[in-house]
C-alpha positions in Angstrom: 168.2 80.1 -49.6 171.6 78.8 -47.7 173.7 81.3 -50.0 170.8 84.4 -49.9 171.8 83.8 -45.9 175.2 84.4 -46.7 175.1 87.3 -48.5 172.5 89.2 -46.4 175.2 88.4 -43.6 177.6 89.4 -45.9 176.3 93.1 -47.1 174.1 93.7 -43.9 176.6 92.9 -40.9 175.9 95.7 -39.7 172.4 94.9 -38.9 172.9 91.5 -37.6 175.9 92.5 -35.1 173.4 93.4 -32.4 172.0 89.9 -32.4 175.5 87.9 -32.8 176.5 89.9 -29.8 173.5 88.9 -27.7 173.9 85.4 -29.1 177.6 85.4 -28.0 176.9 86.4 -24.3 174.3 84.3 -24.0 176.5 81.2 -24.9 179.1 82.5 -22.8 177.0 83.0 -19.3 175.5 79.0 -20.5 178.4 77.8 -21.1 179.9 79.1 -17.3 176.6 77.7 -15.9 177.4 74.5 -17.5 181.0 74.3 -16.2 179.8 74.9 -12.5 177.4 72.0 -12.9 179.9 70.0 -14.2 182.1 71.2 -11.2 179.6 70.3 -8.3 178.7 66.8 -10.1 182.0 65.7 -9.9 183.6 67.6 -6.9 186.7 66.5 -7.7 189.1 67.4 -4.4 192.9 66.2 -5.3 193.5 64.3 -2.1 196.5 65.7 0.0 197.1 63.2 3.3 195.6 60.2 0.9 197.6 60.5 -1.9 199.1 56.8 -1.9 195.6 55.4 -1.3 194.1 53.8 -4.5 190.6 53.5 -3.0 189.5 55.6 0.2 186.6 54.2 2.2 185.2 57.2 4.2 181.6 57.8 5.6 178.9 58.5 3.4 178.2 62.6 3.6 174.7 62.0 2.2 171.0 61.1 3.4 169.2 59.1 0.9 166.1 58.4 3.2 164.6 62.0 3.5 161.7 61.6 1.1 162.8 64.6 -1.3 164.6 64.2 -4.6 166.6 60.8 -5.0 169.2 62.3 -6.8 169.4 65.7 -4.8 169.9 64.1 -1.1 170.4 66.1 1.7 173.8 66.8 2.5 174.8 65.3 6.3 176.3 68.0 9.2 178.7 66.1 10.9 181.1 63.7 9.8 180.5 60.9 9.4 182.4 58.1 10.6 183.8 54.6 9.7 184.0 51.4 11.6 187.8 50.8 12.9 187.2 46.9 12.5 186.8 47.1 8.6 190.4 47.8 8.6 191.0 44.2 9.2 188.2 43.3 6.8 189.5 45.3 3.8 193.2 44.5 4.6 192.5 40.5 4.0 190.3 41.0 0.5 192.3 40.0 -2.9 194.1 42.5 -4.2 194.8 44.6 -1.5 198.8 45.3 -0.5 198.2 47.5 2.4 195.4 49.7 4.3 195.3 52.6 7.1 193.0 54.2 9.2 192.9 58.4 9.4 191.7 61.2 11.3 191.3 64.9 9.8 188.7 66.5 12.1 188.1 65.8 16.0 188.1 63.4 18.6 186.1 60.3 16.6 184.2 57.9 19.0 186.0 54.8 20.2 186.1 52.1 17.4 185.5 54.6 14.5 187.9 56.4 12.3 187.6 59.6 9.5 188.6 57.2 7.1 190.7 54.2 5.5 193.1 54.5 2.4 193.7 51.2 0.9 196.8 50.6 -1.9 196.2 48.1 -4.4 198.9 45.4 -5.7 200.3 46.1 -9.0 198.1 45.3 -11.4 194.8 45.2 -9.4 191.6 46.5 -11.6 190.8 49.2 -9.5 187.1 48.6 -10.6 187.2 45.0 -9.2 188.9 46.2 -6.0 186.4 48.7 -5.4 183.5 46.5 -5.8 185.0 44.1 -3.5 185.5 46.6 -1.3 181.5 47.9 -1.5 180.5 44.2 -0.8 181.7 44.9 2.7 180.7 48.1 3.4 177.0 49.0 4.8 174.4 52.1 3.4 176.2 54.7 5.9 179.7 53.8 4.3 181.2 54.5 0.8 184.6 54.2 -1.6 186.1 56.9 -3.4 188.7 56.8 -6.4 190.6 59.1 -8.4 190.6 62.7 -7.2 186.7 61.8 -5.2 189.3 60.7 -2.5 190.1 64.3 -1.2 186.5 64.3 -0.8 187.4 62.1 3.0 189.5 65.2 3.8 187.6 67.9 3.0 183.8 66.8 4.2 182.4 70.2 3.3 183.6 70.1 -0.6 180.0 67.7 -0.7 178.1 70.2 0.5 179.6 72.7 -1.7 179.4 70.3 -4.9 175.6 70.5 -4.2 175.2 74.1 -3.6 176.9 75.4 -6.4 175.5 72.9 -8.6 171.9 73.9 -7.8 172.9 77.3 -8.0 174.4 76.7 -11.6 171.3 75.2 -12.4 169.2 78.2 -11.0 171.2 80.7 -13.1 170.9 78.8 -16.3 167.3 78.7 -16.0 167.3 82.5 -15.5 169.7 82.8 -18.2 168.0 80.9 -20.8 164.8 82.4 -20.2 165.9 86.0 -20.5 168.5 85.5 -23.4 165.5 83.3 -25.3 163.6 86.8 -24.9 166.9 89.0 -25.7 167.9 87.1 -29.1 164.3 87.1 -29.6 164.0 91.0 -29.5 167.1 91.5 -31.4 166.4 89.4 -34.1 162.6 90.7 -34.1 164.2 94.5 -34.7 166.6 93.2 -37.3 163.5 91.7 -39.6 161.7 94.8 -38.7 164.0 96.9 -40.2 164.5 95.0 -43.1 161.0 94.2 -43.4 161.1 95.8 -47.1 164.0 93.6 -48.6 161.7 90.8 -47.2 158.7 92.1 -48.8 160.2 92.5 -51.9 161.0 88.8 -51.9 157.6 87.9 -51.2 156.5 90.1 -54.3 159.0 88.4 -56.4 157.7 84.5 -55.9 159.1 83.4 -52.5 156.7 81.4 -50.2 156.2 81.9 -46.6 158.5 78.8 -46.5 161.1 80.0 -47.7 160.8 83.5 -45.8 161.2 81.7 -42.2 164.0 79.1 -43.4 165.8 82.1 -45.0 165.4 83.7 -40.9 166.3 80.4 -39.4 169.5 79.8 -41.7 170.6 82.9 -40.9 170.1 82.6 -36.9 171.4 78.9 -37.5 174.8 80.3 -39.4 174.7 83.1 -36.6 175.0 81.2 -33.8 177.0 78.7 -34.6 179.3 81.3 -34.9 178.7 83.1 -31.9 179.1 79.9 -29.9 181.7 78.5 -31.1 183.5 82.3 -30.2 181.7 81.8 -26.8 183.8 78.4 -25.7 187.2 80.6 -24.0 184.9 83.3 -22.9 182.4 81.1 -21.4 185.5 78.9 -19.3 187.1 82.0 -18.5 183.5 83.7 -16.8 183.1 80.1 -15.3 186.0 80.1 -13.6 185.8 83.7 -12.0 182.6 82.7 -10.9 183.8 79.7 -9.4 186.4 81.7 -7.9 184.4 84.0 -6.2 181.9 81.5 -4.9 185.6 79.7 -3.1 185.9 83.6 -1.8 182.6 83.7 -0.4 182.7 80.0 1.7 180.3 78.7 -0.8 182.6 76.1 -2.5 185.3 74.5 -0.8 188.6 75.2 -0.7 190.4 72.2 -2.8 187.8 71.6 -5.4 188.9 72.1 -8.9 187.1 73.5 -11.4 186.3 71.5 -14.4 184.4 72.8 -17.8 184.7 69.6 -20.1 183.4 68.9 -23.8 180.0 67.4 -22.4 179.1 71.0 -20.4 180.5 73.1 -23.6 178.8 71.1 -25.9 175.5 71.0 -24.3 175.6 74.7 -23.4 176.2 75.6 -27.2 173.2 73.1 -28.3 171.0 75.0 -25.7 172.3 78.4 -26.8 171.4 77.7 -30.7 168.3 76.2 -30.2 167.2 79.3 -27.6 168.4 81.2 -30.7 166.2 78.8 -33.1 163.7 79.8 -30.9 163.7 83.3 -30.8 164.1 83.4 -35.2 160.6 81.4 -34.6 159.1 83.8 -33.0 160.3 86.7 -34.7 160.1 85.6 -38.4 156.5 84.1 -38.0 155.1 87.1 -38.8 157.1 88.2 -41.4 156.8 84.9 -43.5 152.7 85.2 -42.8 152.2 88.5 -44.3 150.7 89.7 -48.0 153.8 91.3 -49.7 151.6 94.4 -50.7 150.6 94.6 -47.0 154.2 94.3 -46.2 155.5 96.9 -48.6 152.6 99.5 -47.0 153.9 98.7 -43.5 157.7 98.8 -44.3 156.9 102.9 -43.8 155.1 102.6 -40.7 154.0 100.1 -38.0 151.9 97.1 -38.3 149.3 95.9 -36.4 149.8 96.6 -32.5 150.6 93.2 -31.3 150.6 89.9 -32.8 148.1 87.1 -32.1 150.8 84.8 -30.8 152.3 87.0 -28.8 149.2 88.3 -27.1 148.8 84.7 -26.3 152.4 84.3 -24.8 152.3 87.2 -22.9 148.8 86.5 -21.2 150.5 82.9 -20.4 153.6 84.5 -19.1 151.7 86.5 -17.0 149.3 84.2 -15.6 152.0 82.4 -14.5 153.7 85.2 -12.7 150.2 86.3 -11.0 150.1 82.4 -9.8 153.4 82.5 -8.6 152.9 85.8 -6.8 149.9 84.7 -5.2 151.1 81.6 -3.9 154.0 83.7 -2.7 151.8 85.7 -0.5 149.3 83.2 0.1 150.3 80.0 0.3 154.7 80.3 1.1 155.9 81.7 4.4 159.1 82.6 6.0 163.1 82.1 4.0 161.0 80.0 1.6 158.6 83.4 -0.2 161.8 83.6 -2.4 161.7 80.6 -4.1 158.6 81.6 -5.6 158.9 85.2 -5.2 162.2 85.2 -7.4 160.7 83.1 -10.7 157.3 85.1 -10.2 159.5 88.8 -10.5 160.9 87.1 -13.9 158.1 85.8 -15.5 156.4 89.6 -14.5 159.5 90.9 -16.4 159.0 88.7 -19.3 155.4 89.3 -19.3 155.7 93.3 -19.4 158.3 93.1 -22.2 155.8 90.8 -24.4 153.3 93.4 -23.8 155.6 96.5 -24.8 154.0 97.3 -28.3 150.7 97.3 -25.7 152.3 99.5 -23.5 154.2 101.8 -25.3 151.0 103.2 -26.8 150.1 103.5 -23.1 152.7 105.3 -21.5 153.4 107.2 -24.4 149.8 108.5 -24.0 150.6 109.3 -20.5 153.9 111.3 -20.8 152.9 113.5 -24.1 151.7 116.5 -22.4 154.9 117.7 -20.0 157.0 116.2 -23.2 155.6 118.7 -25.4 155.1 121.4 -22.7 158.9 121.1 -21.7 160.2 120.7 -25.8 158.2 122.7 -27.4 158.3 121.9 -31.3 161.0 119.6 -30.8 159.1 117.8 -27.9 156.2 117.4 -30.6 158.6 115.9 -32.9 159.4 113.3 -29.9 156.1 112.4 -29.1 155.1 112.2 -32.9 157.9 109.6 -33.4 157.2 107.5 -30.3 153.6 107.6 -31.2 154.1 106.8 -35.1 156.8 104.2 -34.7 155.5 102.5 -31.5 156.7 99.0 -32.6 160.4 100.2 -32.9 159.7 102.0 -29.2 158.2 98.7 -28.2 161.5 96.8 -29.1 163.6 99.3 -27.3 161.7 99.7 -24.2 161.2 95.6 -23.6 164.6 95.0 -22.7 164.9 98.2 -20.7 161.7 96.8 -18.7 163.2 93.6 -18.5 166.2 94.9 -16.9 164.7 97.2 -14.6 162.1 94.5 -13.3 164.7 91.8 -12.3 167.2 94.5 -10.9 164.9 95.9 -8.6 162.6 93.1 -8.4 165.5 90.4 -7.1 167.5 92.9 -5.3 164.6 94.2 -2.8 163.2 90.6 -2.5 166.5 89.2 -1.5 167.1 92.2 1.1 163.5 92.2 2.3 163.9 88.3 3.0 167.2 88.7 5.0 165.8 91.5 6.8 163.0 89.5 8.0 164.9 86.6 8.5 167.3 88.8 11.1 164.2 90.2 12.6 163.2 86.5 13.6 167.0 85.5 14.1 167.1 88.6 16.9 163.5 87.7 18.3 164.7 84.1 18.7 168.0 84.9 20.4 167.4 85.0 24.4 170.8 84.9 25.4 172.9 88.1 26.3 176.1 86.7 26.5 178.5 84.1 25.0 181.3 81.4 26.6 183.4 79.8 24.2 186.1 77.2 24.6 189.0 76.0 22.4 188.7 72.9 24.1 185.9 70.9 25.9 184.1 73.0 28.9 184.6 71.1 32.9 182.0 69.7 33.9 180.6 72.0 36.5 181.6 75.5 34.6 178.0 75.7 33.3 177.0 75.1 36.9 179.1 77.9 38.3 177.6 80.4 35.6 174.2 79.2 36.3 174.7 80.0 39.9 175.6 84.0 39.6 173.8 85.9 41.1 173.5 88.5 37.7 172.4 85.2 35.6 169.0 84.2 34.6 170.4 80.9 33.2 173.0 79.6 31.8 173.2 76.5 29.2 175.4 74.5 27.1 174.5 75.4 23.0 175.0 72.2 20.5 173.9 72.5 17.2 173.3 70.0 14.3 170.9 68.6 11.9 168.5 65.3 12.3 165.6 63.5 10.1 163.3 61.9 11.9 162.7 58.5 10.8 159.8 57.1 12.7 156.9 58.3 13.3 157.6 58.7 9.2 157.9 62.5 9.0 159.1 65.4 5.9 161.4 67.9 7.5 161.1 72.0 6.0 162.0 71.5 2.3 163.5 68.0 3.4 166.6 69.4 4.5 166.2 68.3 8.2 165.2 69.6 11.7 167.5 71.9 13.6 168.6 69.8 16.4 169.6 72.0 19.8 171.6 70.7 22.3 170.7 72.4 25.9 171.1 71.9 29.6 168.1 70.8 31.4 168.1 73.9 34.1 168.8 76.2 31.7 166.9 75.7 28.5 164.0 77.8 29.4 166.4 80.8 29.9 168.4 80.6 26.8 165.5 79.5 24.1 162.4 81.6 23.0 160.2 78.8 24.0 157.4 78.4 26.7 157.5 74.5 28.0 153.8 73.6 27.9 153.8 69.4 29.0 156.2 67.7 30.8 159.4 69.1 33.1 162.2 70.9 31.6 164.7 69.1 34.0 163.3 65.8 32.6 165.8 66.5 29.4 168.4 64.3 30.3 170.1 61.3 28.4 167.9 59.7 25.4 165.2 62.4 26.0 163.5 65.2 23.2 161.6 67.9 23.9 159.0 68.7 20.5 156.9 71.4 19.6 153.4 70.5 20.3 151.7 71.2 17.2 155.0 69.1 15.5 154.4 66.6 18.2 150.6 66.5 17.1 151.4 66.3 13.3 153.9 63.2 14.5 150.8 61.5 16.8 153.3 61.3 19.5 152.9 62.4 23.5 155.0 62.6 26.5 156.5 59.3 26.9 156.3 57.9 23.2 159.7 57.4 21.3 160.6 59.1 18.6 163.7 57.5 16.3 166.2 60.5 14.8 168.8 60.1 12.3 171.6 62.2 13.6 173.9 64.4 11.5 176.6 61.6 12.1 174.0 59.5 10.0 173.7 57.1 13.1 170.4 56.6 14.6 168.9 57.5 17.8 165.8 56.4 19.9 164.6 59.3 22.2 161.9 59.6 24.6 159.3 62.5 24.3 160.1 64.4 27.5 158.6 67.9 27.3 156.2 69.8 24.8 156.8 73.0 24.0 155.5 76.3 22.1 157.6 78.4 20.1 157.4 81.4 17.5 156.5 80.7 13.9 159.0 79.1 12.0 161.4 77.6 15.0 161.7 74.2 13.1 163.6 73.0 16.1 163.5 70.2 18.2 165.3 70.2 22.1 168.1 67.5 23.0 170.4 67.1 25.9 173.8 68.7 25.1 175.7 65.7 25.9 173.3 63.6 23.9 173.4 65.5 20.6 177.1 66.2 21.4 177.9 62.6 20.8 176.7 62.6 17.0 178.7 66.0 16.5 181.8 66.1 14.8 183.5 68.1 17.8 182.1 65.6 20.4 181.7 68.0 22.8 180.0 71.3 23.6 182.3 74.2 22.9 180.1 77.1 23.7 177.7 78.0 26.8 174.7 80.6 26.8 173.8 82.4 29.1 171.0 85.2 29.9 171.3 87.9 32.3 168.9 88.3 35.3 166.0 91.1 34.9 167.8 94.7 35.6 171.3 93.7 35.1 173.2 95.5 32.9 174.8 93.2 29.9 178.3 95.0 30.5 178.1 93.8 34.2 177.1 90.8 33.1 180.5 90.3 30.4 182.4 91.4 33.6 181.2 88.9 35.9 181.3 86.1 33.5 184.8 87.1 32.3 186.2 87.1 35.4 184.9 83.3 36.6 186.1 82.5 32.7 190.0 83.5 33.8 190.3 80.9 35.9 189.8 78.5 32.8 192.6 78.2 29.9 191.3 79.3 26.5 187.8 80.6 27.2 186.0 84.0 25.9 183.3 86.1 27.0 181.4 88.2 24.2 178.4 89.8 24.1 175.1 88.7 22.0 176.9 90.5 19.1 179.1 88.1 18.6 176.3 85.6 17.3 174.7 88.3 15.7 177.8 89.1 13.4 178.2 85.1 12.9 174.6 85.4 11.3 175.4 88.2 9.3 178.6 86.7 7.9 176.6 83.5 7.3 173.5 85.6 5.6 175.9 87.7 3.4 178.0 84.5 2.5 174.3 82.9 1.4 173.0 85.9 -0.3 176.0 86.5 -2.5 175.4 84.0 -5.2 172.0 85.5 -6.0 173.6 89.1 -6.0 175.4 87.0 -8.8 172.8 85.5 -10.5 171.1 89.1 -10.4 174.8 91.0 -11.7 174.4 87.9 -14.4 171.0 88.5 -15.4 171.1 92.3 -15.3 174.6 92.3 -17.2 172.8 90.3 -20.0 170.0 92.7 -20.2 171.7 96.0 -20.4 173.8 94.5 -23.1 170.3 93.6 -25.1 169.3 97.3 -24.1 172.4 98.5 -25.6 172.0 96.7 -28.3 168.8 97.3 -29.2 168.7 100.9 -28.7 172.5 101.6 -30.9 170.8 99.4 -33.5 167.4 101.2 -33.9 169.3 104.4 -33.8 171.7 103.2 -36.1 168.9 102.3 -38.8 167.2 105.7 -38.2 170.3 107.6 -40.2 168.2 108.0 -43.1 165.0 109.7 -41.5 167.2 112.0 -38.9 169.0 113.3 -42.5 165.4 113.7 -43.9 164.8 115.7 -41.0 167.8 118.0 -41.1 167.3 118.4 -44.8 163.9 119.5 -44.1 165.4 122.7 -42.0 166.1 120.8 -38.1 169.5 121.3 -36.9 171.7 118.9 -35.4 171.1 120.3 -32.2 167.4 120.1 -32.9 167.6 116.5 -34.1 169.7 115.4 -30.7 167.5 116.9 -28.8 164.4 115.0 -30.0 166.3 112.1 -29.8 167.1 113.2 -26.0 163.1 113.3 -25.4 162.7 110.3 -26.9 165.2 108.6 -24.8 163.2 110.1 -22.0 160.3 108.8 -22.9 161.4 105.1 -23.0 163.4 105.4 -20.0 160.5 107.2 -17.9 158.1 104.6 -19.2 160.0 101.5 -18.9 161.4 102.1 -15.3 157.9 102.9 -14.4 156.3 99.3 -15.9 159.6 97.8 -14.4 158.8 99.0 -10.9 155.5 98.4 -10.9 156.2 94.5 -12.1 158.6 94.5 -9.4 156.4 96.1 -7.0 153.8 93.2 -7.7 156.0 90.8 -5.9 157.4 92.5 -3.5 154.7 94.3 -2.0 153.2 91.1 -0.8 156.4 89.5 0.4 157.1 93.0 2.7 153.5 92.8 3.8 153.6 89.5 5.1 157.0 89.4 6.1 157.7 93.1 7.6 153.8 94.0 8.2 154.7 97.0 5.3 154.2 98.1 2.0 157.6 99.5 1.3 160.6 96.4 1.1 163.3 96.4 3.1 166.7 97.9 1.9 168.6 100.6 1.1 166.8 103.4 -1.2 170.3 104.1 -3.1 170.3 100.5 -4.6 167.1 101.4 -6.3 168.0 105.1 -7.3 171.1 103.5 -8.8 169.4 101.0 -10.4 167.7 103.4 -12.0 169.7 105.9 -12.2 172.0 103.9 -14.2 169.6 102.5 -16.4 168.1 105.7 -17.5 171.9 106.7 -18.5 172.0 103.7 -20.3 169.2 104.3 -22.4 170.1 107.9 -23.2 173.6 107.1 -23.9 173.0 104.2 -26.2 170.6 106.4 -28.3 172.5 109.8 -28.0 176.0 108.1 -29.2 174.8 106.5 -32.3 172.6 109.4 -33.2 175.2 111.6 -32.7 177.3 109.6 -35.3 174.6 109.3 -37.6 174.3 113.2 -37.6 178.1 114.1 -37.7 178.0 113.9 -41.7 176.2 116.0 -44.4 172.6 115.5 -44.0 172.1 114.7 -48.2 174.7 111.7 -48.0 172.4 110.4 -44.5 169.3 110.8 -46.6 170.4 108.9 -49.0 171.7 106.1 -46.6 169.9 102.5 -46.7 167.9 101.6 -43.8 
């Protein structure tokens, strides 16, 4: 069977070219994702100021008690400092030649530094020295060696590495699902096109097992060559994607892209297994079918859909429907895309698997306008679509996938972004922002608060924290938002209403908690909670007030000075100001600017500055989603072109016979155009319906509208591009197939 597989690939190379390209593309994407995952795991940052140090002692930016996945702890937002006294302790350890303390940002609290560089004695084993140093450290401090040392200089590198790794895992999951389906579609089409050959093999004595072995060996040979050739494109694609993530600030500058042999081998193995999974599904029926039945079906369609495919389609659609239900009924706010995106992909794959059934239905629906517009040629197009529904389903499936994934994921993101911005705008009470390059004078916020046109002014400090006592779990185990405010102005610049306690008591080691959250914690006024702050230190805070707030306001209020002491900057650098009733925002900015002119380094801006910052952050976060959509949609588009081009090339003999029967070349091309219209309209309609099944409930819940947010031109460009892609992929091969003499085409081998 191996020799026969080699001969088949040699003499039917054109038939397998599309499947080979699909495997090559899938392997390249997976290798690129593998490189991103390795880069995120390594987070290799060559040091700049710590190059002379063999071991670096720095604060652990990971929080290991969040209650979430222990392998993926959340990253703390503030610089975790190191006890300066450690330098003396480390300097006395055996094997230490020299130590040096470093400060990279901010003004650290007394008795702390950002990192300690350790130079080893010549010949000392670094692993042993590192173990000696680790024995002197607590749980908030770590040692770094090699290219890890640069993480001490760039604390944002760790958070960026985790984000890159998570995104790459998401890319891989979607790419794997789509590639299995894409390769299976291409292999199924190639098997359908040589059904007569396989039937003849069965007729001369080949067993079902031998047919399966033939198909699997063909696939193994193709996939091995494809994955070998994908190594270089995969590395280039991975480096390109990583550079784009760095440009957008998702990955930290200074991190080095790594794609070693481990992710390459793993990605190659996954790509081969994905191809084999596709071949196993595509070749099952070809191996089981009786020889006489196979020969009979070689000139027409077989059963509408196999039992295995129907069961798989039902399971996938059921999974997509379940996730859609969870998205609309259980999830809320920014968490909805977490289940909405997988629901879109599952419904897309389910619709593609059901393409044989859906092709019959859509052909029946569109047959009358096609016949009315195309006349006899339209009649032929409809008859071809009905008589060759299996082949039509093979070309519809990737188009359904492309339309659903593109429109569904894009509009899911734009809808979520629009709803998040509405919520941010609704919660943004302040009318002006005052920022400083240094530190505000202690009385400056009071001076702003005393202005006639000011309803309230408050320092604004933000961070992330975790409630350790009472034991609590934060949203997604990523911590609670901490907002530092000035007591006298807190009510004016926040969208909350204090229901118990006094806002004026928010001084010192105190905190204000949303009342329902306090009930869940079992705490009330006067009780104490323990917070793990963003700098990995703890603070015992007395509950001084309770408040009510809009949904998804996952925020604790603290005195600005208390919170600022646990931030990298160490002090408030921003004051929010709310205008008095009836005050013009422009007049407010003038009054604030007049007062600010007496201080150096102070800038006054309107609330648009905060909206601009939010939009920039949101755009950066959404950029990764757009990359994923582009990758999945790009692969689906390649599958569309491969499938359609392969299908049309295989019809060369059919088109030649049609021309011998009296049809002109123009009539044949018109017929192919109408078939393309049937495929495009049917697939786009089905893909839009599948995407809408997820988008409508999300939009209703988040926007109170059945129409998702986002520019209409995105959908128009998507469907127009898809339709043009379908027509081009059908017409160009058909034009080539009809370019020669009809008699020669009629004698061509299918």
